[in-house]
C-alpha positions as CSV (number, residue, x, y, z in Angstrom):
1,X,121.1,148.1,78.1
2,X,120.7,149.4,74.6
3,X,117.8,151.0,72.7
4,X,117.3,151.9,69.1
5,X,115.5,155.3,68.5
6,X,113.8,156.4,65.4
7,X,112.4,159.8,64.8
8,X,108.7,159.7,63.4
9,X,107.6,162.3,61.0
10,X,109.8,164.9,59.1
11,X,109.7,168.2,61.2
12,X,111.4,167.0,64.3
13,X,114.6,167.0,66.4
14,X,118.0,168.3,66.4
15,X,119.6,168.5,63.0
16,X,118.4,168.2,59.5
17,X,119.8,166.9,56.1
18,X,117.2,168.2,53.6
19,X,114.0,166.8,54.9
20,X,115.7,164.0,56.9
21,X,115.9,164.6,60.7
22,X,119.0,163.2,62.2
23,X,120.3,162.3,65.7
24,X,123.3,164.3,66.7
25,X,126.6,163.7,68.7
26,X,126.0,164.1,72.4
27,X,122.2,163.5,72.2
28,X,120.9,162.0,75.4
29,X,117.4,160.8,76.5
30,X,115.6,159.9,79.7
31,X,114.6,156.2,79.6
32,X,112.3,154.5,82.0
33,X,113.1,150.8,81.2
34,X,110.2,148.9,82.6
35,X,110.3,151.0,85.8
36,X,109.5,154.5,87.0
37,X,113.2,155.3,87.4
38,X,114.8,157.8,85.1
39,X,118.1,156.6,83.5
40,X,120.3,158.5,81.3
41,X,121.0,156.9,77.7
42,X,123.5,158.5,75.4
43,X,123.9,158.2,71.6
44,X,126.6,155.6,70.2
45,X,129.2,157.5,68.3
46,X,128.7,155.7,65.2
47,X,124.9,156.6,65.2
48,X,125.3,160.3,65.0
49,X,124.1,161.8,61.7
50,X,121.5,158.9,61.1
51,X,117.8,158.9,61.3
52,X,117.9,155.7,63.3
53,X,120.3,155.6,66.3
54,X,121.6,153.2,69.1
55,X,121.5,154.6,72.6
56,X,123.2,153.0,75.6
57,X,122.9,153.4,79.4
58,X,125.4,156.0,80.8
59,X,123.9,156.3,84.3
60,X,121.5,154.5,86.7
61,X,120.1,155.9,90.0
62,X,120.3,152.6,91.7
63,X,116.7,153.1,92.8
64,X,114.0,150.4,92.2
65,X,110.9,152.4,91.3
66,X,107.6,151.0,90.3
67,X,107.3,148.2,87.5
68,X,105.5,149.4,84.3
69,X,104.5,147.3,81.4
70,X,106.5,149.2,78.7
71,X,109.5,151.3,78.3
72,X,109.3,155.1,78.0
73,X,111.7,157.7,76.7
74,X,111.8,161.5,76.7
75,X,114.3,163.7,74.7
76,X,116.1,165.7,75.9
77,X,117.5,164.0,79.0
78,X,117.1,165.7,82.2
79,X,117.5,164.2,85.7
80,X,114.5,166.1,86.7
81,X,112.0,164.3,84.4
82,X,109.6,162.1,86.2
83,X,107.1,159.5,85.1
84,X,103.7,158.0,86.4
85,X,101.9,155.2,84.5
86,X,98.2,154.7,84.5
87,X,95.9,152.5,82.4
88,X,98.3,152.0,79.6
89,X,99.5,155.7,79.4
90,X,102.7,157.4,80.5
91,X,102.5,160.8,82.2
92,X,105.7,162.6,81.8
93,X,106.6,165.6,84.1
94,X,109.3,167.8,82.5
95,X,110.3,171.4,82.0
96,X,110.2,173.0,78.5
97,X,113.1,175.6,78.2
98,X,112.2,179.2,78.1
99,X,115.4,179.9,76.2
100,X,116.7,178.1,73.0
101,X,120.1,178.5,71.5
102,X,120.4,179.1,67.8
103,X,122.2,176.5,65.7
104,X,123.0,177.3,62.1
105,X,121.2,175.1,59.6
106,X,119.8,173.0,62.4
107,X,117.8,173.0,65.7
108,X,119.3,174.1,69.0
109,X,120.3,171.2,71.2
110,X,117.3,170.0,73.2
111,X,114.9,172.3,71.3
112,X,112.4,169.7,70.3
113,X,111.0,167.6,73.3
114,X,109.9,164.2,72.1
115,X,108.5,161.1,73.7
116,X,108.3,157.3,72.9
117,X,106.5,154.4,74.4
118,X,107.2,150.8,73.4
119,X,104.6,148.0,73.2
120,X,106.2,146.2,76.1
121,X,109.2,145.9,78.1
122,X,110.8,143.5,75.7
123,X,110.4,146.0,72.8
124,X,113.7,147.9,72.5
125,X,112.7,150.3,69.6
126,X,111.5,153.6,70.3
127,X,109.6,155.6,67.8
128,X,110.0,159.3,69.0
129,X,107.1,161.8,68.3
130,X,107.4,165.6,69.0
131,X,105.6,166.9,72.0
132,X,105.1,170.6,70.7
133,X,104.8,172.5,67.4
134,X,107.6,174.0,65.5
135,X,108.3,177.6,64.7
136,X,110.7,178.0,61.8
137,X,112.0,181.6,60.9
138,X,114.0,182.3,57.8
139,X,115.8,185.6,57.4
140,X,117.4,187.2,54.4
141,X,119.7,190.1,54.0
142,X,122.9,191.2,55.8
143,X,121.5,192.3,59.2
144,X,122.4,190.6,62.3
145,X,119.8,189.2,64.7
146,X,120.9,189.2,68.4
147,X,117.7,187.5,70.0
148,X,114.1,186.9,69.2
149,X,111.3,186.8,71.6
150,X,108.2,184.6,71.1
151,X,105.1,185.1,73.2
152,X,101.6,183.9,73.2
153,X,98.8,186.3,72.1
154,X,96.9,186.2,75.4
155,X,99.6,185.2,77.8
156,X,99.4,181.4,77.1
157,X,102.2,179.4,78.7
158,X,104.8,178.3,76.2
159,X,107.6,177.1,78.5
160,X,108.1,175.9,82.1
161,X,106.7,172.9,83.8
162,X,104.9,170.5,81.5
163,X,102.6,167.4,81.9
164,X,102.8,165.3,78.8
165,X,100.8,162.1,78.1
166,X,102.0,159.6,75.7
167,X,101.1,155.9,74.7
168,X,102.3,153.3,72.4
169,X,101.8,154.5,68.9
170,X,99.9,157.5,70.2
171,X,100.4,161.2,69.7
172,X,101.8,163.0,72.8
């Protein structure tokens, strides 16, 4: 019932210590443990503030689902996340948030969607990779910013329903 989660790359996830990206208290992931059923896993208290963290199962739907030959995870957890498996690839259906909340010196909770796929169902180590790019804004001066709106140049969709494909050691 436990998994280890590591964040691949430098510019990912929920909080930073210099260039190290760290898991945070209350982080939760959707895990599809060898089946197409979404289960909620939460970070162990002693793993917060680390690059590699232990997660344990916090809930189960009790449904059986279809068997898959790997374990799949999606950050952040949402009960609405769904999974299909075809030809060695996970297809994840999730919603990318239209609003993100500012967090001083860090990333807003749930701001960086990530996926991970293991080599087999026996593999309990997730190597998470970012689903989206990152926009970093730095301000100087004494003015206060109440909100920022980010839009595509030509009406490109940047939030809402998303279909994400991911495979073992592959880029989402």
